[in-house]
DSSP file (Angstrom, degrees, kcal/mol; ACC not computed):
  #  RESIDUE AA STRUCTURE BP1 BP2  ACC     N-H-->O    O-->H-N    N-H-->O    O-->H-N    TCO  KAPPA ALPHA  PHI   PSI    X-CA   Y-CA   Z-CA
    1    1 A M              0   0    0      0, 0.0     5,-0.2     0, 0.0   137,-0.0   0.000 360.0 360.0 360.0 136.8  -31.2 -136.4  -38.0
    2    2 A T        -     0   0    0      3,-2.6     3,-0.2     1,-0.0     5,-0.0  -0.837 360.0 -98.0-124.1 167.8  -28.1 -135.4  -36.1
    3    3 A P  S    S+     0   0    0      0, 0.0     3,-0.1     0, 0.0   116,-0.1   0.820 126.8  40.5 -57.1 -27.2  -26.3 -132.1  -36.3
    4    4 A R  S    S+     0   0    0      1,-0.2   115,-2.7   114,-0.1     2,-0.4   0.751 117.6  45.4 -91.0 -25.1  -23.8 -133.7  -38.7
    5    5 A T  E     -A  118   0A   0    113,-0.2    -3,-2.6    -3,-0.2     2,-0.4  -0.966  54.1-170.4-130.4 134.2  -26.3 -135.8  -40.8
    6    6 A S  E     -A  117   0A   0    111,-2.4   111,-2.4    -2,-0.4     2,-0.4  -0.986  19.3-174.0-119.0 132.1  -29.6 -135.1  -42.4
    7    7 A T  E     -A  116   0A   0     -2,-0.4     2,-0.3   109,-0.2   109,-0.2  -0.953  16.0-173.6-132.3 145.1  -31.5 -138.0  -43.9
    8    8 A R  E     -A  115   0A   0    107,-2.6   107,-3.0    -2,-0.4     2,-0.4  -0.991   7.6-175.8-132.4 143.3  -34.6 -138.7  -45.9
    9    9 A S  E     +A  114   0A   0     -2,-0.3     2,-0.4   105,-0.2   105,-0.2  -0.996   2.4 178.9-142.5 134.7  -36.1 -142.1  -46.8
   10   10 A T  E     -A  113   0A   0    103,-2.2   103,-3.0    -2,-0.4     2,-0.4  -0.999  26.3-130.5-139.2 134.7  -39.1 -142.9  -49.0
   11   11 A G  E     -A  112   0A   0     -2,-0.4     2,-0.4   101,-0.2   101,-0.2  -0.716  32.2-166.2 -80.2 131.5  -40.8 -146.1  -50.0
   12   12 A L  E     -A  111   0A   0     99,-3.5    99,-2.3    -2,-0.4     2,-2.0  -0.940  30.8-129.6-123.9 142.8  -41.3 -146.2  -53.8
   13   13 A D  S    S+     0   0    0     -2,-0.4     2,-0.3    97,-0.2    97,-0.1  -0.559  74.1 114.9 -83.7  72.2  -43.3 -148.5  -56.0
   14   14 A A  S    S-     0   0    0     -2,-2.0    -2,-0.2    97,-0.1   139,-0.1  -0.999  76.2-104.4-146.2 140.5  -40.3 -149.0  -58.2
   15   15 A D     >  -     0   0    0     -2,-0.3     4,-2.5     1,-0.1     3,-0.4  -0.474  33.9-128.8 -60.6 132.6  -38.1 -152.0  -59.1
   16   16 A P  H  > S+     0   0    0      0, 0.0     4,-2.7     0, 0.0     5,-0.2   0.833 107.8  54.6 -57.3 -33.3  -34.9 -151.5  -57.2
   17   17 A D  H  > S+     0   0    0      2,-0.2     4,-2.4     1,-0.2     5,-0.1   0.885 109.3  46.5 -69.1 -37.3  -32.8 -152.0  -60.4
   18   18 A V  H  > S+     0   0    0     -3,-0.4     4,-1.9     2,-0.2    -1,-0.2   0.912 113.3  50.0 -68.1 -41.8  -34.7 -149.2  -62.2
   19   19 A A  H  X S+     0   0    0     -4,-2.5     4,-2.7     2,-0.2    -2,-0.2   0.938 112.6  46.4 -61.4 -46.4  -34.3 -147.0  -59.1
   20   20 A W  H  X S+     0   0    0     -4,-2.7     4,-2.9     1,-0.2    -2,-0.2   0.923 109.8  53.6 -62.0 -44.3  -30.5 -147.7  -58.9
   21   21 A A  H  < S+     0   0    0     -4,-2.4    -1,-0.2     1,-0.2     4,-0.2   0.858 112.8  44.8 -59.7 -34.4  -30.1 -147.1  -62.7
   22   22 A T  H >< S+     0   0    0     -4,-1.9     3,-0.8     2,-0.2    -2,-0.2   0.925 114.1  47.6 -74.0 -46.1  -31.8 -143.7  -62.3
   23   23 A V  H 3< S+     0   0    0     -4,-2.7    -2,-0.2     1,-0.2    10,-0.2   0.896 122.0  35.0 -61.2 -42.7  -29.8 -142.8  -59.1
   24   24 A A  T 3< S+     0   0    0     -4,-2.9    40,-3.3    -5,-0.2    -1,-0.2   0.238  80.3 141.0-101.4  12.3  -26.5 -143.7  -60.6
   25   25 A D    <   -     0   0    0     -3,-0.8    38,-0.3    38,-0.2    37,-0.1  -0.391  26.1-177.0 -61.1 121.2  -27.1 -142.7  -64.3
   26   26 A G        +     0   0    0     35,-0.5    34,-3.5    36,-0.2    35,-0.4   0.329  41.5 113.9-103.2   6.0  -23.9 -141.2  -65.6
   27   27 A R  S    S-     0   0    0     35,-0.3    34,-0.1    33,-0.2    31,-0.1  -0.331  76.8 -87.9 -77.6 161.2  -25.1 -140.2  -69.0
   28   28 A A  S    S+     0   0    0     32,-0.2    -1,-0.1    30,-0.1    -2,-0.0  -0.265  85.5  66.3 -61.7 152.2  -25.4 -136.7  -70.3
   29   29 A G  S    S-     0   0    0     -3,-0.1    29,-0.2     2,-0.1     2,-0.1  -0.665  95.4 -20.9 125.0-179.5  -28.7 -134.9  -69.6
   30   30 A P        +     0   0    0      0, 0.0     2,-0.4     0, 0.0    -3,-0.1  -0.407  64.4 176.6 -62.4 130.5  -30.6 -133.7  -66.5
   31   31 A R    >>  -     0   0    0     -2,-0.1     4,-2.7     1,-0.1     3,-1.7  -0.999  37.3-129.7-138.7 138.6  -29.4 -135.6  -63.4
   32   32 A W  H 3> S+     0   0    0     -2,-0.4     4,-1.0     1,-0.3     7,-0.2   0.834 110.0  52.2 -55.9 -35.5  -30.6 -135.0  -59.8
   33   33 A Y  H 34 S+     0   0    0    -10,-0.2    -1,-0.3     1,-0.1    40,-0.1   0.572 118.1  36.9 -81.6  -8.6  -26.9 -134.8  -58.6
   34   34 A L  H <4 S+     0   0    0     -3,-1.7    -2,-0.2    37,-0.1    -1,-0.1   0.799 127.3  22.3-105.6 -45.2  -26.1 -132.1  -61.2
   35   35 A D  H  < S+     0   0    0     -4,-2.7    -3,-0.2     4,-0.1     2,-0.1   0.269  73.8 130.6-120.8  13.4  -29.1 -129.8  -61.6
   36   36 A A    >X  -     0   0    0     -4,-1.0     4,-2.0    -5,-0.3     3,-0.9  -0.490  68.0-117.3 -61.5 137.2  -31.2 -130.0  -58.5
   37   37 A I  H 3> S+     0   0    0      1,-0.3     4,-2.5     2,-0.2     5,-0.2   0.854 111.3  53.3 -51.1 -45.9  -31.9 -126.4  -57.5
   38   38 A P  H 3> S+     0   0    0      0, 0.0     4,-2.3     0, 0.0    -1,-0.3   0.880 110.5  48.2 -61.0 -34.2  -30.1 -126.6  -54.1
   39   39 A F  H <> S+     0   0    0     -3,-0.9     4,-2.2     2,-0.2    -2,-0.2   0.887 110.9  49.7 -72.3 -37.4  -26.9 -128.0  -55.8
   40   40 A R  H  X S+     0   0    0     -4,-2.0     4,-2.0     2,-0.2    -1,-0.2   0.910 112.6  48.5 -65.4 -40.2  -27.0 -125.3  -58.5
   41   41 A F  H  X S+     0   0    0     -4,-2.5     4,-2.5    -5,-0.2    -2,-0.2   0.919 110.7  50.2 -64.5 -43.9  -27.4 -122.7  -55.7
   42   42 A R  H  X S+     0   0    0     -4,-2.3     4,-2.3     1,-0.2    -1,-0.2   0.881 109.0  52.5 -62.2 -38.3  -24.5 -124.2  -53.7
   43   43 A D  H  X S+     0   0    0     -4,-2.2     4,-2.2     2,-0.2    -1,-0.2   0.909 109.1  49.6 -63.3 -42.4  -22.3 -124.1  -56.8
   44   44 A L  H  X S+     0   0    0     -4,-2.0     4,-2.5     2,-0.2    -2,-0.2   0.934 110.6  49.6 -62.4 -46.5  -23.1 -120.4  -57.3
   45   45 A L  H  X S+     0   0    0     -4,-2.5     4,-1.7     1,-0.2    -1,-0.2   0.898 109.1  53.1 -59.2 -40.3  -22.3 -119.7  -53.6
   46   46 A D  H  <>S+     0   0    0     -4,-2.3     5,-3.0     1,-0.2    -1,-0.2   0.919 109.9  47.1 -62.4 -43.5  -19.0 -121.6  -53.9
   47   47 A R  H ><5S+     0   0    0     -4,-2.2     3,-1.6     1,-0.2    -1,-0.2   0.903 110.2  52.5 -65.1 -40.4  -18.0 -119.5  -57.0
   48   48 A L  H 3<5S+     0   0    0     -4,-2.5    -1,-0.2     1,-0.3    -2,-0.2   0.811 106.2  55.3 -64.8 -28.6  -18.9 -116.3  -55.3
   49   49 A A  T 3<5S-     0   0    0     -4,-1.7    -1,-0.3    -5,-0.2    -2,-0.2   0.327 130.7 -94.5 -85.8   7.8  -16.7 -117.3  -52.3
   50   50 A G  T < 5S+     0   0    0     -3,-1.6    -3,-0.2     1,-0.2    -2,-0.1   0.583  75.0 150.3  92.9  10.2  -13.8 -117.7  -54.7
   51   51 A G      < -     0   0    0     -5,-3.0    -1,-0.2    -6,-0.2     2,-0.1  -0.314  49.8 -99.4 -71.7 160.0  -14.1 -121.4  -55.3
   52   52 A Q        -     0   0    0      1,-0.1     2,-0.8     2,-0.0    -1,-0.1  -0.382  40.0 -95.5 -76.6 156.8  -13.0 -123.0  -58.6
   53   53 A D        +     0   0    0      1,-0.1    -1,-0.1    -2,-0.1   -10,-0.0  -0.650  49.2 167.9 -72.9 112.4  -15.4 -123.8  -61.4
   54   54 A R        +     0   0    0     -2,-0.8     2,-2.1   -11,-0.1    19,-0.2  -0.176  20.7 138.8-119.0  38.0  -16.2 -127.4  -60.8
   55   55 A D        +     0   0    0     17,-0.1    17,-0.2    15,-0.1    -2,-0.1  -0.412  28.1 173.4 -85.8  64.0  -19.1 -127.8  -63.1
   56   56 A H  B     -F   71   0B   0     -2,-2.1    15,-4.0    15,-1.5    17,-0.2  -0.525  28.1-127.0 -71.8 134.5  -18.0 -131.2  -64.5
   57   57 A P        -     0   0    0      0, 0.0    12,-0.1     0, 0.0    -1,-0.1  -0.270  43.5 -72.9 -71.6 168.2  -20.6 -132.7  -66.8
   58   58 A A        -     0   0    0    -29,-0.2    12,-0.1    12,-0.1   -30,-0.1  -0.361  50.2-116.2 -56.6 144.5  -21.9 -136.2  -66.2
   59   59 A P        -     0   0    0      0, 0.0   -32,-0.2     0, 0.0    -1,-0.1   0.716  38.9-121.0 -65.3 -21.1  -19.1 -138.6  -67.1
   60   60 A G        +     0   0    0    -34,-3.5   -33,-0.2     1,-0.4   -32,-0.2   0.249  69.9 118.9 104.8 -14.5  -21.1 -140.2  -70.0
   61   61 A G  S    S-     0   0    0    -35,-0.4   -35,-0.5   -34,-0.1    -1,-0.4  -0.351  78.0-107.8 -80.7 167.0  -21.3 -143.9  -69.0
   62   62 A A  S    S+     0   0    0    -36,-0.2     2,-0.3     1,-0.2   -35,-0.3   0.765 104.5  23.8 -63.9 -23.6  -24.4 -145.7  -68.3
   63   63 A E  S    S-     0   0    0    -38,-0.3   -38,-0.2   -37,-0.2    -1,-0.2  -1.000  86.8-107.5-146.2 139.7  -23.6 -145.7  -64.6
   64   64 A L        -     0   0    0    -40,-3.3     2,-0.3    -2,-0.3   -38,-0.1  -0.348  38.3-157.6 -60.7 145.9  -21.4 -143.6  -62.3
   65   65 A R    >   -     0   0    0    -39,-0.1     3,-2.4    14,-0.0    10,-0.2  -0.907  30.6 -83.0-125.8 155.6  -18.2 -145.3  -61.1
   66   66 A T  T 3  S+     0   0    0     12,-0.4    10,-0.2    -2,-0.3     3,-0.1  -0.340 119.0  27.4 -54.2 130.5  -15.9 -144.8  -58.2
   67   67 A G  T 3  S+     0   0    0      8,-3.2    -1,-0.3     1,-0.3     9,-0.1   0.190  89.3 132.9  97.5 -15.1  -13.5 -141.9  -59.1
   68   68 A D    <   -     0   0    0     -3,-2.4     7,-3.1     7,-0.1     2,-0.4  -0.294  46.6-143.5 -64.4 152.6  -15.9 -140.2  -61.5
   69   69 A R  E     +B   74   0A   0      5,-0.2     2,-0.3   -12,-0.1     5,-0.2  -0.971  24.6 166.7-116.7 136.6  -16.4 -136.4  -61.3
   70   70 A A  E >   -B   73   0A   0      3,-2.0     3,-2.4    -2,-0.4     2,-0.2  -0.930  63.4 -34.2-151.6 123.8  -19.8 -134.9  -61.9
   71   71 A G  B 3  S-F   56   0B   0    -15,-4.0   -15,-1.5    -2,-0.3   -37,-0.1  -0.473 125.8 -30.6  61.0-132.0  -20.8 -131.3  -61.1
   72   72 A F  T 3  S+     0   0    0     -2,-0.2    18,-3.3   -17,-0.2     2,-0.3   0.168 118.3 108.3 -99.4  18.6  -18.9 -130.5  -57.9
   73   73 A W  E <   -BC  70  89A   0     -3,-2.4    -3,-2.0    16,-0.2     2,-0.5  -0.722  52.8-159.6 -99.9 144.5  -19.0 -134.2  -56.8
   74   74 A L  E     -BC  69  88A   0     14,-2.2    14,-2.8    -2,-0.3     2,-0.7  -0.994  27.2-129.0-114.0 122.5  -16.3 -136.8  -56.6
   75   75 A V  E     + C   0  87A   0     -7,-3.1    -8,-3.2    -2,-0.5    12,-0.3  -0.622  30.5 174.9 -77.0 115.1  -17.8 -140.3  -56.6
   76   76 A R  E    S+     0   0A   0     10,-2.5     2,-0.3    -2,-0.7    11,-0.2   0.752  70.4  10.9 -89.6 -29.4  -16.2 -142.1  -53.6
   77   77 A E  E     + C   0  86A   0      9,-1.9     9,-3.0   -12,-0.1     2,-0.3  -0.947  51.9 173.0-153.7 129.4  -18.3 -145.3  -54.0
   78   78 A A  E     + C   0  85A   0     -2,-0.3     2,-0.7     7,-0.2   -12,-0.4  -0.826  17.0 174.0-134.8  94.9  -20.6 -146.6  -56.6
   79   79 A D  E  >> - C   0  84A   0      5,-2.9     5,-2.0    -2,-0.3     4,-1.0  -0.863  14.6-176.1-112.8 100.8  -21.6 -150.1  -55.7
   80   80 A R  T  45S+     0   0    0     -2,-0.7     3,-0.3     1,-0.2    -1,-0.2   0.892  83.9  56.4 -62.2 -41.7  -24.2 -151.7  -57.9
   81   81 A S  T  45S+     0   0    0      1,-0.3    -1,-0.2     2,-0.1    -2,-0.0   0.862 119.7  31.4 -63.4 -34.6  -24.4 -154.9  -55.8
   82   82 A R  T  45S-     0   0    0     -3,-0.2    21,-0.3     2,-0.1    -1,-0.3   0.492 104.3-131.0 -95.8  -5.6  -25.3 -152.9  -52.7
   83   83 A R  T  <5 +     0   0    0     -4,-1.0    20,-2.3    -3,-0.3     2,-0.4   0.957  58.4 143.8  50.5  56.9  -27.0 -150.1  -54.7
   84   84 A R  E   < -CD  79 102A   0     -5,-2.0    -5,-2.9    18,-0.2     2,-0.5  -0.992  32.1-173.5-132.8 128.7  -25.0 -147.5  -52.8
   85   85 A L  E     -CD  78 101A   0     16,-2.9    16,-2.8    -2,-0.4     2,-0.5  -0.987   2.8-176.3-124.5 123.3  -23.7 -144.3  -54.1
   86   86 A V  E     +CD  77 100A   0     -9,-3.0   -10,-2.5    -2,-0.5    -9,-1.9  -0.983   6.4 179.9-122.8 124.3  -21.4 -142.1  -52.0
   87   87 A M  E     -CD  75  99A   0     12,-2.8    12,-3.0    -2,-0.5     2,-0.5  -0.944  16.3-148.6-124.8 145.2  -20.2 -138.7  -53.3
   88   88 A E  E     -CD  74  98A   0    -14,-2.8   -14,-2.2    -2,-0.4     2,-0.3  -0.946  21.3-125.2-113.3 132.3  -18.0 -136.1  -51.7
   89   89 A A  E     -C   73   0A   0      8,-2.6     2,-0.6    -2,-0.5     8,-0.4  -0.567   9.7-155.4 -76.3 133.9  -18.5 -132.4  -52.5
   90   90 A T        +     0   0    0    -18,-3.3     2,-0.3    -2,-0.3    -1,-0.1  -0.544  53.5 120.4-105.7  64.5  -15.4 -130.6  -53.8
   91   91 A V  S    S-     0   0    0     -2,-0.6     2,-0.8     6,-0.1     6,-0.1  -0.754  76.5 -85.2-121.8 166.8  -16.5 -127.1  -52.6
   92   92 A R  S    S+     0   0    0     -2,-0.3   -41,-0.1   -40,-0.1    -2,-0.1  -0.661  70.2 137.0 -74.2 112.7  -15.2 -124.5  -50.3
   93   93 A A        -     0   0    0     -2,-0.8     2,-2.2     2,-0.2    33,-0.1  -0.977  64.7-113.7-155.2 146.8  -16.4 -125.5  -46.9
   94   94 A P  S    S+     0   0    0      0, 0.0    28,-2.7     0, 0.0     2,-0.3  -0.310  97.6   4.3 -80.5  58.1  -14.8 -125.7  -43.4
   95   95 A G  E    S- E   0 121A   0     -2,-2.2     2,-0.4    26,-0.3    -2,-0.2  -0.957  99.1 -55.2 156.1-170.8  -15.0 -129.5  -43.4
   96   96 A R  E     - E   0 120A   0     24,-2.4    24,-2.8    -2,-0.3     2,-0.5  -0.861  37.7-160.4-107.7 133.9  -16.0 -132.5  -45.5
   97   97 A V  E     + E   0 119A   0     -8,-0.4    -8,-2.6    -2,-0.4     2,-0.4  -0.956  12.6 179.2-113.9 122.7  -19.5 -132.9  -47.2
   98   98 A T  E     -DE  88 118A   0     20,-2.4    20,-3.0    -2,-0.5     2,-0.4  -0.952  12.9-159.8-123.6 146.8  -20.6 -136.3  -48.3
   99   99 A F  E     -DE  87 117A   0    -12,-3.0   -12,-2.8    -2,-0.4     2,-0.4  -0.991  10.7-168.6-127.1 123.2  -23.9 -137.3  -49.9
  100  100 A T  E     -DE  86 116A   0     16,-2.9    16,-2.5    -2,-0.4     2,-0.4  -0.932   6.1-173.6-118.3 134.8  -25.0 -141.0  -49.7
  101  101 A T  E     -DE  85 115A   0    -16,-2.8   -16,-2.9    -2,-0.4     2,-0.4  -0.996   6.6-177.9-126.6 131.0  -27.9 -142.6  -51.7
  102  102 A E  E     -DE  84 114A   0     12,-2.9    12,-2.7    -2,-0.4     2,-0.5  -0.989  15.0-158.0-130.8 139.2  -29.0 -146.1  -51.1
  103  103 A V  E     - E   0 113A   0    -20,-2.3    10,-0.2    -2,-0.4    -2,-0.0  -0.975  16.0-173.2-115.2 119.5  -31.7 -148.2  -52.8
  104  104 A T  E     - E   0 112A   0      8,-2.6     8,-2.8    -2,-0.5   -21,-0.1  -0.957  22.7-124.8-118.5 124.0  -33.0 -151.1  -50.7
  105  105 A P  E     - E   0 111A   0      0, 0.0     2,-0.4     0, 0.0     6,-0.3  -0.342  21.8-140.0 -61.9 146.4  -35.4 -153.7  -52.0
  106  106 A V    >   -     0   0    0      4,-1.9     3,-2.2     1,-0.1   -95,-0.0  -0.933  10.2-133.3-110.2 134.0  -38.6 -154.2  -50.0
  107  107 A V  T 3  S+     0   0    0     -2,-0.4     3,-0.1     1,-0.3    -1,-0.1   0.843 106.8  51.2 -55.3 -38.3  -39.9 -157.7  -49.5
  108  108 A T  T 3  S-     0   0    0      1,-0.3    -1,-0.3    -3,-0.0     2,-0.1   0.461 128.6 -80.2 -81.7   0.4  -43.4 -156.8  -50.3
  109  109 A G  S <  S+     0   0    0     -3,-2.2    -1,-0.3     1,-0.2     2,-0.1  -0.225  91.7  47.2 115.9 154.4  -42.3 -155.1  -53.6
  110  110 A G  S    S-     0   0    0    -97,-0.1    -4,-1.9    -3,-0.1     2,-0.3  -0.422  76.3 -94.3  80.4-157.9  -40.8 -151.8  -54.6
  111  111 A C  E     -AE  12 105A   0    -99,-2.3   -99,-3.5    -6,-0.3     2,-0.5  -0.957  14.7-116.8-153.4 167.7  -37.8 -150.2  -52.8
  112  112 A E  E     -AE  11 104A   0     -8,-2.8    -8,-2.6    -2,-0.3     2,-0.6  -0.967  23.3-156.0-112.1 126.6  -36.7 -147.8  -50.2
  113  113 A L  E     -AE  10 103A   0   -103,-3.0  -103,-2.2    -2,-0.5     2,-0.4  -0.920  15.8-177.9-105.4 116.7  -34.7 -144.8  -51.4
  114  114 A T  E     -AE   9 102A   0    -12,-2.7   -12,-2.9    -2,-0.6     2,-0.4  -0.959   4.2-179.4-120.0 131.1  -32.6 -143.3  -48.6
  115  115 A Q  E     -AE   8 101A   0   -107,-3.0  -107,-2.6    -2,-0.4     2,-0.4  -0.991   0.5-179.3-131.5 138.9  -30.4 -140.2  -49.0
  116  116 A S  E     -AE   7 100A   0    -16,-2.5   -16,-2.9    -2,-0.4     2,-0.4  -0.994  14.5-159.0-136.3 141.1  -28.2 -138.6  -46.4
  117  117 A V  E     -AE   6  99A   0   -111,-2.4  -111,-2.4    -2,-0.4     2,-0.4  -0.982  17.4-168.9-116.0 135.3  -25.9 -135.5  -46.4
  118  118 A R  E     -AE   5  98A   0    -20,-3.0   -20,-2.4    -2,-0.4     2,-0.5  -0.974  11.0-162.6-127.9 136.8  -23.2 -135.4  -43.8
  119  119 A F  E     - E   0  97A   0   -115,-2.7   -22,-0.2    -2,-0.4    -2,-0.0  -0.975   1.0-168.3-119.3 118.8  -20.9 -132.5  -42.8
  120  120 A D  E     - E   0  96A   0    -24,-2.8   -24,-2.4    -2,-0.5     7,-0.1  -0.904  24.9-139.1-105.2 104.6  -17.8 -133.3  -40.8
  121  121 A P  E     - E   0  95A   0      0, 0.0     2,-0.5     0, 0.0   -26,-0.3  -0.211   7.2-147.7 -69.5 153.1  -16.5 -130.0  -39.6
  122  122 A A     >  -     0   0    0    -28,-2.7     4,-1.2     1,-0.0     3,-0.1  -0.979  59.8 -31.4-118.7 116.6  -12.8 -129.0  -39.5
  123  123 A G  H  > S-     0   0    0     -2,-0.5     4,-1.8     2,-0.2     5,-0.1  -0.064  98.0 -48.1  73.7-173.7  -11.8 -126.7  -36.6
  124  124 A V  H  > S+     0   0    0      1,-0.2     4,-2.3     2,-0.2     5,-0.2   0.884 136.7  53.2 -65.7 -41.4  -13.8 -124.0  -34.8
  125  125 A V  H  > S+     0   0    0      1,-0.2     4,-2.5     2,-0.2    -1,-0.2   0.896 108.0  52.2 -62.6 -39.1  -15.0 -122.4  -38.0
  126  126 A G  H  X S+     0   0    0     -4,-1.2     4,-2.3     2,-0.2    -1,-0.2   0.889 108.1  50.1 -63.7 -40.4  -16.3 -125.8  -39.1
  127  127 A V  H  X S+     0   0    0     -4,-1.8     4,-1.5     2,-0.2    -2,-0.2   0.917 112.1  47.6 -65.3 -43.0  -18.2 -126.4  -35.9
  128  128 A A  H  X S+     0   0    0     -4,-2.3     4,-2.4     1,-0.2     5,-0.2   0.917 112.1  50.1 -62.3 -43.1  -19.8 -122.9  -36.2
  129  129 A Y  H  X S+     0   0    0     -4,-2.5     4,-2.9     1,-0.2    -2,-0.2   0.886 104.3  59.5 -61.7 -39.7  -20.7 -123.6  -39.8
  130  130 A L  H  X S+     0   0    0     -4,-2.3     4,-0.6     1,-0.2    -1,-0.2   0.906 111.1  40.2 -54.9 -45.5  -22.2 -127.0  -38.8
  131  131 A V  H >< S+     0   0    0     -4,-1.5     3,-0.6     2,-0.2    -2,-0.2   0.925 118.6  45.0 -72.5 -46.4  -24.7 -125.2  -36.5
  132  132 A V  H 3< S+     0   0    0     -4,-2.4     4,-0.4     1,-0.2    -2,-0.2   0.852 113.5  50.9 -67.2 -35.0  -25.5 -122.3  -38.8
  133  133 A D  H 3X S+     0   0    0     -4,-2.9     4,-2.7    -5,-0.2     5,-0.2   0.601  82.6  93.6 -81.4 -12.2  -25.9 -124.5  -41.9
  134  134 A L  H <X S+     0   0    0     -3,-0.6     4,-2.4    -4,-0.6     5,-0.2   0.884  84.9  47.4 -54.8 -48.1  -28.3 -127.0  -40.3
  135  135 A P  H  > S+     0   0    0      0, 0.0     4,-2.0     0, 0.0    -1,-0.2   0.912 114.9  47.3 -61.3 -39.6  -31.6 -125.3  -41.6
  136  136 A A  H  > S+     0   0    0     -4,-0.4     4,-2.8     2,-0.2    -2,-0.2   0.898 111.0  51.5 -66.4 -39.0  -30.1 -125.0  -45.1
  137  137 A R  H  X S+     0   0    0     -4,-2.7     4,-2.5     2,-0.2    -1,-0.2   0.894 108.9  50.7 -65.4 -39.6  -29.0 -128.6  -45.1
  138  138 A E  H  X S+     0   0    0     -4,-2.4     4,-2.0    -5,-0.2    -1,-0.2   0.910 112.2  47.0 -63.3 -42.3  -32.4 -129.8  -44.0
  139  139 A T  H  X S+     0   0    0     -4,-2.0     4,-2.4     2,-0.2     5,-0.2   0.926 110.9  52.1 -64.8 -45.0  -34.0 -127.8  -46.8
  140  140 A L  H  X S+     0   0    0     -4,-2.8     4,-2.9     1,-0.2     5,-0.3   0.931 109.3  50.3 -55.3 -47.7  -31.5 -129.1  -49.3
  141  141 A M  H  X S+     0   0    0     -4,-2.5     4,-2.6     1,-0.2     5,-0.3   0.914 110.2  49.5 -60.5 -43.6  -32.2 -132.7  -48.3
  142  142 A E  H  X S+     0   0    0     -4,-2.0     4,-2.1     2,-0.2    -1,-0.2   0.939 115.6  42.0 -62.3 -47.5  -35.9 -132.2  -48.7
  143  143 A W  H  X S+     0   0    0     -4,-2.4     4,-2.2     2,-0.2    -2,-0.2   0.922 117.2  46.1 -67.4 -45.0  -35.7 -130.7  -52.1
  144  144 A V  H  X S+     0   0    0     -4,-2.9     4,-2.7    -5,-0.2    -2,-0.2   0.910 112.7  50.5 -66.1 -41.2  -33.0 -133.1  -53.5
  145  145 A H  H  X S+     0   0    0     -4,-2.6     4,-2.7    -5,-0.3     5,-0.2   0.923 110.4  49.3 -64.2 -43.3  -34.8 -136.1  -52.1
  146  146 A R  H  X S+     0   0    0     -4,-2.1     4,-2.3    -5,-0.3    -1,-0.2   0.915 112.1  49.2 -60.0 -42.2  -38.1 -135.1  -53.7
  147  147 A R  H  X S+     0   0    0     -4,-2.2     4,-2.3     2,-0.2    -2,-0.2   0.922 111.7  48.1 -63.8 -44.3  -36.3 -134.5  -57.0
  148  148 A T  H  X S+     0   0    0     -4,-2.7     4,-2.3     2,-0.2    -2,-0.2   0.925 111.7  49.3 -64.5 -44.6  -34.6 -137.9  -56.9
  149  149 A C  H  X S+     0   0    0     -4,-2.7     4,-2.6     1,-0.2    -1,-0.2   0.917 111.1  50.7 -59.4 -43.4  -37.9 -139.7  -56.0
  150  150 A A  H  X S+     0   0    0     -4,-2.3     4,-2.3    -5,-0.2    -1,-0.2   0.900 108.7  51.6 -62.0 -40.8  -39.6 -137.9  -58.9
  151  151 A D  H  X S+     0   0    0     -4,-2.3     4,-2.0     2,-0.2    -1,-0.2   0.911 110.8  48.2 -62.5 -41.9  -36.8 -139.0  -61.3
  152  152 A V  H  X S+     0   0    0     -4,-2.3     4,-2.1     2,-0.2    -2,-0.2   0.940 112.4  47.7 -64.0 -46.6  -37.2 -142.6  -60.2
  153  153 A L  H  X S+     0   0    0     -4,-2.6     4,-2.0     1,-0.2    -1,-0.2   0.853 109.8  53.6 -65.7 -33.5  -41.0 -142.5  -60.6
  154  154 A D  H  X S+     0   0    0     -4,-2.3     4,-1.2    -5,-0.2    -1,-0.2   0.897 108.2  50.5 -63.5 -39.9  -40.6 -140.9  -64.0
  155  155 A A  H  < S+     0   0    0     -4,-2.0    -2,-0.2     1,-0.2    -1,-0.2   0.880 109.4  50.7 -65.7 -37.7  -38.2 -143.7  -65.0
  156  156 A V  H  < S+     0   0    0     -4,-2.1     4,-0.3     1,-0.2    -1,-0.2   0.897 114.7  43.4 -64.9 -40.3  -40.8 -146.3  -63.9
  157  157 A A  H >X S+     0   0    0     -4,-2.0     3,-1.0     1,-0.2     4,-0.7   0.649  90.9  91.1 -79.5 -15.2  -43.5 -144.6  -65.9
  158  158 A A  G ><>S+     0   0    0     -4,-1.2     5,-2.7     1,-0.3     3,-1.5   0.852  79.0  56.1 -54.0 -44.1  -41.3 -144.1  -69.0
  159  159 A P  G >45S+     0   0    0      0, 0.0     3,-1.2     0, 0.0    -1,-0.3   0.849 104.0  55.2 -61.1 -30.4  -42.2 -147.4  -70.7
  160  160 A T  G <45S+     0   0    0     -3,-1.0    -2,-0.2    -4,-0.3    -3,-0.1   0.685 108.3  49.5 -74.7 -14.5  -45.9 -146.5  -70.6
  161  161 A R  G <<5S-     0   0    0     -3,-1.5    -1,-0.3    -4,-0.7    -3,-0.1   0.242 126.8 -99.5-103.9  11.4  -45.0 -143.2  -72.4
  162  162 A G  T < 5S+     0   0    0     -3,-1.2     2,-0.3     1,-0.3    -2,-0.1   0.604  87.9 113.2  86.0  10.7  -42.9 -145.0  -75.1
  163  163 A R      < -     0   0    0     -5,-2.7    -1,-0.3    -6,-0.2    -2,-0.2  -0.813  65.0-122.9-114.3 157.4  -39.5 -144.4  -73.5
  164  164 A T        -     0   0    0     -2,-0.3     5,-0.1    -3,-0.1     3,-0.1  -0.841  33.3-114.7 -96.5 132.8  -37.0 -146.8  -72.0
  165  165 A P    >   -     0   0    0      0, 0.0     3,-1.7     0, 0.0     4,-0.1  -0.260  42.9 -85.9 -62.6 152.6  -36.0 -146.1  -68.4
  166  166 A P  T 3  S+     0   0    0      0, 0.0  -144,-0.1     0, 0.0  -145,-0.1  -0.256 114.4  23.0 -55.5 144.4  -32.4 -145.1  -67.8
  167  167 A G  T 3  S+     0   0    0   -146,-0.1  -145,-0.0    -3,-0.1  -105,-0.0   0.388 106.2  81.9  81.3  -4.0  -30.0 -148.1  -67.3
  168  168 A L    <         0   0    0     -3,-1.7    -1,-0.1     1,-0.1  -150,-0.0   0.221 360.0 360.0-115.5  13.7  -32.3 -150.5  -69.2
  169  169 A R              0   0    0     -5,-0.1    -1,-0.1    -4,-0.1    -5,-0.0   0.452 360.0 360.0 -84.3 360.0  -31.2 -149.6  -72.8
């Protein structure tokens, strides 16, 4: 963790392709990047501060693509070969907020799921916000990361419950 970046990383007993398909799933329905509680709360705060309604639904494709909009996110990079997703928040903030998710295969099996949120402040107000916002950003990362890991593990368990995991249909 640095003042600008908060990161969480977890080893998962999940095929990296299933994990990526879950992380980057662009179809309608519950998605970690749309309805995780911290993101819904941030969206509410943005609206209360006079921000525009940016509640874009998932784009509908099997996988998010660069340029897609979902919730208050703009997808800046969706690279399947590197299993890397970078999104920028389009919210009222004194600086730029980016959220990066990476799925890395592990030699012994499974994968590592790493997520980072970064705030690059603009001006004096942005620097003050950077310091004040750090505890909230750490909490956001913990909750969102737990939600994303749970979604991946649910996708792994789905075939045993008679469902097909996202991205494998």
